[in-house]
C-alpha positions, 0 to 999 in steps of 0.5 A: 048436624052432629057438630062438636059440642052441639047441645040437644034438648031432652026431657026427663022421663020422671019430672018432665023438665028440659035438660040440655045435653052434649051430643057427644054423650050419645053412644050407639044411638042411646043417651044416658043422662042425670036430670039437672032438676030431680037427679033421675037417671034417664036412658033412652034411644035416639033414632037416626043419630050417628056417632062422631067417633068410630 
């Protein structure tokens, strides 16, 4: 797992819509992304995810 350009599904905390997010934006076990539907800035932990770089 954690292949380059892998897309992960995250749901917006504000509107609940599904977002496809590149795995390479997960840094130090957290993901931060702007919802494609409502533009809410989401930021929450991704337990167990290993960073590719480092």
